VMD Tcl script that draws the C-alpha trace (Angstrom):
set ca {
  {98.75 -43.78 -27.91}
  {99.51 -40.94 -30.29}
  {99.29 -37.71 -27.33}
  {100.17 -35.50 -30.54}
  {96.89 -36.51 -31.79}
  {94.12 -33.20 -32.10}
  {91.57 -33.29 -29.45}
  {87.93 -33.43 -30.62}
  {86.09 -30.38 -31.29}
  {83.40 -30.72 -28.54}
  {79.62 -30.75 -29.87}
  {77.64 -27.69 -29.64}
  {75.05 -27.61 -27.56}
  {71.38 -26.95 -28.77}
  {71.47 -23.39 -27.69}
  {74.84 -22.84 -28.99}
  {73.51 -23.73 -32.49}
  {70.61 -21.83 -32.30}
  {72.49 -19.10 -31.13}
  {74.92 -19.13 -34.12}
  {71.67 -19.02 -36.79}
  {70.31 -16.55 -35.11}
  {70.97 -12.66 -35.54}
  {71.61 -12.69 -31.53}
  {74.91 -11.95 -31.02}
  {76.10 -13.04 -27.17}
  {79.11 -11.79 -24.55}
  {78.85 -13.32 -21.43}
  {82.06 -12.75 -18.68}
  {82.64 -14.36 -14.91}
  {84.76 -12.47 -12.87}
  {86.14 -13.96 -9.47}
  {88.80 -12.34 -6.89}
  {91.60 -14.38 -6.35}
  {94.21 -13.67 -4.56}
  {93.34 -10.12 -4.05}
  {93.32 -9.70 -7.84}
  {90.28 -9.77 -10.10}
  {90.37 -12.76 -12.70}
  {87.49 -13.55 -15.15}
  {87.23 -16.77 -15.09}
  {84.50 -17.61 -17.52}
  {83.82 -16.25 -21.09}
  {81.01 -17.42 -24.00}
  {80.85 -14.86 -26.95}
  {79.70 -14.59 -30.75}
  {80.57 -12.92 -33.62}
  {80.66 -9.88 -34.06}
  {81.00 -9.11 -30.32}
  {83.33 -10.45 -28.39}
  {86.45 -9.09 -25.48}
  {89.45 -8.20 -27.27}
  {91.59 -7.31 -24.48}
  {92.09 -7.87 -19.95}
  {94.05 -5.60 -17.88}
  {95.27 -5.74 -14.62}
  {95.66 -2.65 -12.80}
  {96.94 -3.55 -9.13}
  {94.12 -6.06 -8.91}
  {91.36 -4.32 -10.86}
  {90.52 -5.59 -14.05}
  {89.67 -3.91 -17.16}
  {88.17 -5.29 -20.49}
  {87.49 -3.81 -23.27}
  {84.80 -4.92 -25.98}
  {85.23 -5.06 -29.27}
  {82.75 -5.26 -32.20}
  {83.78 -6.68 -35.63}
  {80.98 -5.14 -37.36}
  {79.98 -2.14 -39.45}
  {77.49 -1.42 -36.57}
  {74.73 -2.72 -35.00}
  {72.13 -3.38 -38.07}
  {68.29 -3.18 -38.89}
  {67.48 -6.80 -36.70}
  {70.38 -7.13 -34.97}
  {70.53 -7.91 -31.23}
  {73.57 -8.07 -28.86}
  {73.06 -9.43 -25.45}
  {75.56 -8.99 -22.81}
  {75.86 -10.74 -19.59}
  {78.10 -9.43 -17.09}
  {78.99 -10.97 -13.74}
  {81.07 -9.59 -11.19}
  {81.73 -12.07 -7.82}
  {81.92 -11.08 -4.09}
  {84.66 -8.44 -3.72}
  {85.68 -8.01 -7.56}
  {86.32 -5.03 -8.98}
  {85.64 -4.88 -13.19}
  {86.13 -1.81 -15.62}
  {84.58 -2.53 -19.07}
  {84.27 -0.21 -21.94}
  {84.65 -0.65 -26.17}
  {86.75 0.68 -28.59}
  {84.84 2.89 -30.48}
  {81.56 3.95 -30.88}
  {78.09 2.19 -31.29}
  {76.54 3.00 -34.41}
  {73.10 1.79 -35.09}
  {72.64 2.13 -38.71}
  {69.13 2.84 -40.82}
  {66.58 0.65 -40.05}
  {63.28 0.06 -42.22}
  {59.56 -0.63 -41.38}
  {59.90 -3.61 -39.45}
  {62.15 -4.09 -36.20}
  {65.23 -2.00 -35.19}
  {68.48 -3.11 -33.42}
  {68.26 -4.78 -29.73}
  {70.82 -3.69 -27.01}
  {70.62 -5.65 -23.94}
  {72.82 -5.86 -21.05}
  {72.75 -7.39 -17.59}
  {74.11 -7.15 -14.57}
  {75.07 -9.25 -11.35}
  {77.52 -7.51 -8.91}
  {77.73 -9.51 -5.95}
  {78.50 -8.43 -2.68}
  {81.79 -6.01 -1.77}
  {82.36 -6.08 -6.13}
  {82.64 -2.91 -7.91}
  {81.03 -3.01 -11.85}
  {82.47 -0.05 -13.67}
  {80.50 0.34 -17.76}
  {82.56 3.12 -18.85}
  {81.45 2.88 -22.97}
  {81.92 4.92 -25.42}
  {78.95 6.96 -27.08}
  {75.75 5.73 -28.67}
  {75.26 7.47 -32.44}
  {72.22 6.58 -34.20}
  {72.51 7.81 -38.19}
  {69.17 8.82 -40.11}
  {66.59 6.38 -39.55}
  {67.94 4.33 -36.52}
  {65.76 2.46 -34.30}
  {67.15 1.36 -30.29}
  {66.11 -0.35 -27.97}
  {69.05 0.03 -25.39}
  {67.83 -2.13 -22.18}
  {70.29 -2.59 -19.34}
  {69.09 -4.41 -16.04}
  {71.49 -4.44 -12.60}
  {70.87 -6.92 -9.61}
  {73.36 -5.93 -6.45}
  {74.39 -7.15 -3.73}
  {74.87 -5.85 -0.15}
  {78.24 -3.28 -0.41}
  {77.74 -3.51 -4.21}
  {78.78 -1.11 -6.43}
  {77.43 -0.13 -10.05}
  {78.35 2.79 -11.96}
  {77.88 3.54 -15.52}
  {78.30 6.09 -18.04}
  {76.84 6.67 -20.96}
  {76.62 9.66 -23.72}
  {74.19 9.59 -27.03}
  {74.99 11.26 -29.91}
  {71.88 12.70 -32.92}
  {73.74 11.48 -35.81}
  {76.51 12.06 -38.02}
  {76.84 15.41 -37.55}
  {79.51 15.73 -40.22}
  {77.01 14.77 -42.46}
  {74.24 16.92 -41.59}
  {72.91 14.24 -39.59}
  {70.71 15.56 -35.85}
  {68.17 13.56 -34.46}
  {67.20 12.14 -38.11}
  {66.80 8.55 -36.25}
  {63.64 7.12 -36.18}
  {63.71 6.10 -32.82}
  {65.47 5.49 -28.64}
  {63.94 3.07 -26.28}
  {66.59 3.95 -23.32}
  {65.32 1.76 -20.25}
  {67.61 1.06 -16.83}
  {66.11 -1.70 -14.02}
  {68.60 -1.48 -10.71}
  {67.92 -3.90 -8.09}
  {69.17 -4.21 -4.67}
  {68.96 -8.13 -3.50}
  {65.32 -8.61 -4.66}
  {63.76 -5.25 -4.54}
  {63.87 -2.40 -7.59}
  {65.48 0.60 -6.54}
  {65.36 2.41 -9.79}
  {63.32 2.78 -13.15}
  {64.38 4.43 -16.00}
  {62.53 4.79 -19.37}
  {64.35 7.52 -21.76}
  {61.71 7.37 -25.34}
  {63.02 9.68 -27.77}
  {61.46 10.05 -30.93}
  {62.60 12.84 -33.25}
  {60.17 13.45 -35.62}
  {57.35 13.44 -32.72}
  {58.94 15.68 -30.27}
  {59.97 18.70 -30.25}
  {63.24 18.51 -28.72}
  {63.55 21.78 -29.11}
  {61.39 23.59 -27.35}
  {61.93 25.39 -23.93}
  {62.42 22.65 -21.24}
  {63.54 20.58 -23.10}
  {66.53 19.90 -25.13}
  {66.43 23.48 -26.25}
  {70.10 23.64 -28.15}
  {72.07 21.14 -26.92}
  {72.76 18.78 -28.87}
  {74.38 15.94 -26.85}
  {73.11 14.01 -23.96}
  {74.84 12.03 -20.68}
  {74.59 10.16 -17.65}
  {76.77 8.75 -15.13}
  {74.83 6.17 -12.83}
  {76.13 4.85 -9.50}
  {74.36 2.59 -7.17}
  {75.28 1.29 -4.04}
  {73.56 0.59 -0.20}
  {77.13 2.62 0.41}
  {75.94 5.91 -1.66}
  {75.20 9.23 0.93}
  {75.40 12.67 0.54}
  {78.74 12.35 0.54}
  {78.52 10.95 -2.59}
  {76.36 14.14 -4.63}
  {78.75 16.36 -2.49}
  {81.48 14.75 -4.33}
  {79.93 15.40 -7.59}
  {78.81 18.97 -6.88}
  {82.21 20.04 -6.34}
  {83.31 18.60 -9.07}
  {80.97 20.05 -11.67}
  {81.32 23.65 -10.05}
  {84.52 23.79 -10.94}
  {84.95 25.22 -15.10}
  {85.75 22.47 -17.04}
  {85.47 23.82 -20.49}
  {88.62 25.74 -21.85}
  {87.53 29.45 -23.51}
  {85.39 29.60 -25.94}
  {84.03 26.05 -25.63}
  {80.40 25.27 -25.88}
  {79.09 25.17 -21.94}
  {77.84 21.86 -20.51}
  {75.10 22.08 -18.44}
  {75.35 19.33 -15.81}
  {73.60 19.14 -12.44}
  {73.62 16.17 -10.44}
  {71.22 14.31 -7.16}
  {70.38 11.26 -5.47}
  {67.83 9.16 -6.55}
  {64.84 7.88 -4.03}
  {67.29 4.90 -2.40}
  {70.36 3.51 -3.18}
  {71.77 6.23 -6.22}
  {73.63 9.06 -7.39}
  {72.55 10.22 -10.90}
  {74.59 12.56 -13.21}
  {72.68 14.29 -16.06}
  {75.34 16.72 -19.24}
  {74.05 18.12 -21.91}
  {75.83 19.72 -24.43}
  {77.08 20.02 -28.29}
  {79.62 17.49 -28.86}
  {80.44 13.99 -27.28}
  {84.01 14.80 -26.47}
  {82.67 17.63 -24.07}
  {80.56 15.29 -22.03}
  {82.90 12.20 -21.89}
  {86.04 14.36 -20.24}
  {82.75 16.20 -17.52}
  {81.06 12.19 -16.42}
  {84.76 11.25 -16.71}
  {85.68 13.70 -13.95}
  {83.31 12.59 -11.71}
  {83.21 9.28 -12.22}
  {87.05 9.65 -11.31}
  {86.70 12.18 -8.19}
  {84.12 9.62 -6.94}
  {87.08 6.91 -7.34}
  {88.94 8.18 -5.37}
  {87.03 10.27 -2.32}
  {84.40 7.53 -2.19}
  {85.85 4.49 -3.23}
  {89.35 5.11 -1.91}
  {90.14 3.61 -5.68}
  {93.19 5.88 -7.37}
  {92.72 7.39 -11.44}
  {91.89 5.06 -13.87}
  {92.45 5.41 -17.35}
  {92.82 2.52 -20.32}
  {93.96 3.45 -23.45}
  {92.23 1.88 -26.18}
}
mol new
graphics top color blue
foreach p $ca { graphics top sphere $p radius 0.5 }
foreach p [lrange $ca 0 end-1] q [lrange $ca 1 end] { graphics top cylinder $p $q radius 0.2 }
display resetview
């Protein structure tokens, strides 16, 4: 037999053929710990989203997601499935903003993320901001399942539109949902529904004069009041230079197994700077993990 003959390509399954024909894009990744190092052991992705590259940081694995399209269009669905095996340490981010283009009166865009973080694993989702263009409509739905001793952390920043083009809260709708389970128990549920055309966002007690909103969530059965003290210590320090617009931020524990940091301001980068400072402090003081910065 001629060993140089090319191997036959595998025949796509029915599910893979259906996924390719739809407007749904998938990214599934599995991580395991081998020899004290986290490695990616499984991956399945369909255009236009994919893992562009992974980096090893002293046993911690960083993965960068790339969207090869101009952004999410009406009818697009992105589904992410992240599975962190026992004892793994994973950091995921993306190369640029998640851009949502104008949507007609029909269906909007949908982004679904599922995180399975098994016993003793650390999963961190630190994506670039979400930007909603004029008439954009996005359902952003995330679900987390935690094992014993597992930690899940996520930072998210919302931009009101392309401000240099005069877009500020001209999108149609953002439906932001988050569910967190510890084992089979639902420990947190959050829904943020923003419809600028129907709501008075500048009213007292709402967004008032702020344009950008950010959150940092941490969930684990390891969370205790010390996590809250660490977050508040960072937020009590001046993080803005003289002349910069102030960032309004606060932190609190959730009813069970969680820490929430909320921030509002006038620029995305200021909120990213604030949330990253809290995240770095939590890694160092509560997880004994060194600072992590991935160049994108």
